[in-house]
C-alpha angles and dihedrals in degrees: 000000000000112000122196119223100215127180117214126190112196137184123244122263128205094252095050121111115229122194128181119224111231101170137024115275145137116268097244094050090046094051094045089053096044098040104047091165091064127068128212093271091051089053093047088054091052090051092047092051091049093242096133118085130181113202089345096308123112114249124190101172114098092207095054106143117239127203131195113278096035123119123225116202127192106206121214089212125079120219112225120254117257114258125193127216130177099280104013146027124228106226100170134020136165134155092283109040148003129220118200138181103228119207122229112267096034120112119234092219138007123281132194089266099039117043106159113023097073134099095251096052094044092048089050089057090047096055093042089059086064093046126351089223093058120112137188128221130200115242100174137342142231125209114259093252095043116093129204147058124007132167128214129186126226095215138032089240093058091043091054093045092052096044096046093050097033097128092047096040100046111067098175134020109168129175133192115222130187108205136184118265135005111304111220102203119073089212138356145159122238118204126180144133115258136191138173124240126218086260088062093248116137117223130196130213142163089229108105091203094061101063151335122306115259126187125191127179121198138184126196112241100176141330147183132189094286107033145021130207113216134190106218129195123192120220088178126026108220125158112277089355098146093043095052093042091053087053088050092060093045096252108105118196110259113258092018098131091163091066099037109280113148096184132068109181095163100041093241142055111294096231127106131176095227108172132026121179125172146147113261108248094225110025095033088225117153108239125188126184126188127180126201118266107264109260091227088062093052095047090068090064 
């Protein structure tokens, strides 16, 4: 089973316990000393349920070293356990929303040709097991061949709240892209106007009258003579935006046959939704999820 190592940063609630670290220690020893009403097994349960945070970041290792000046928080809220399905892993779930890590090759939603083997349909089955009246709602999408983090709402009200405040709610949406060739610039911003044809191909132009404005920022992570690994941030979220902007700069994403790639060294599209950070629409907690870099990407370097 594939497990996702996600990093969540959460805001403090009234019922949370906050303790300042004044001397170096290991986390378990520190908690046993500071929480005399809890035994070792109680503390292991807190760690397992991701209710222990150090400087706002979830920690699950009992031997995590602590240094003076850090803050340890015991959250009153459990984070749900990860659950894997064929095609995605649920890495966060509460009564309002679900965050998944979608695998490459899995559709976000159903199409005329594929009704059941998609993230939306499988998640619908998942929530109906909890209550037959439960539903799932699409908040945003990933291309079929793009892997990584996606969020779904559990009600139309939450879906609407997230979509209408998307730019204010989402603080970070970062992708990893493996592109053809050695990219010269260490960072850059790509701006163009893009539109989709009837053949479902997205085109890019500098003519503002031809399409909608799209802005992509990228940073070079590493490269060799054949490939470059980029960290990409979206300022706008248009369909196929990263893919068409990489074509614009002459460095097509590997495996992206739709936009002109003739090589596929990793057997999939070289695009992964790596980080998703947002403010929870109900609790106003700051949540941040980060998945590991796909091994197939790293093997090229």
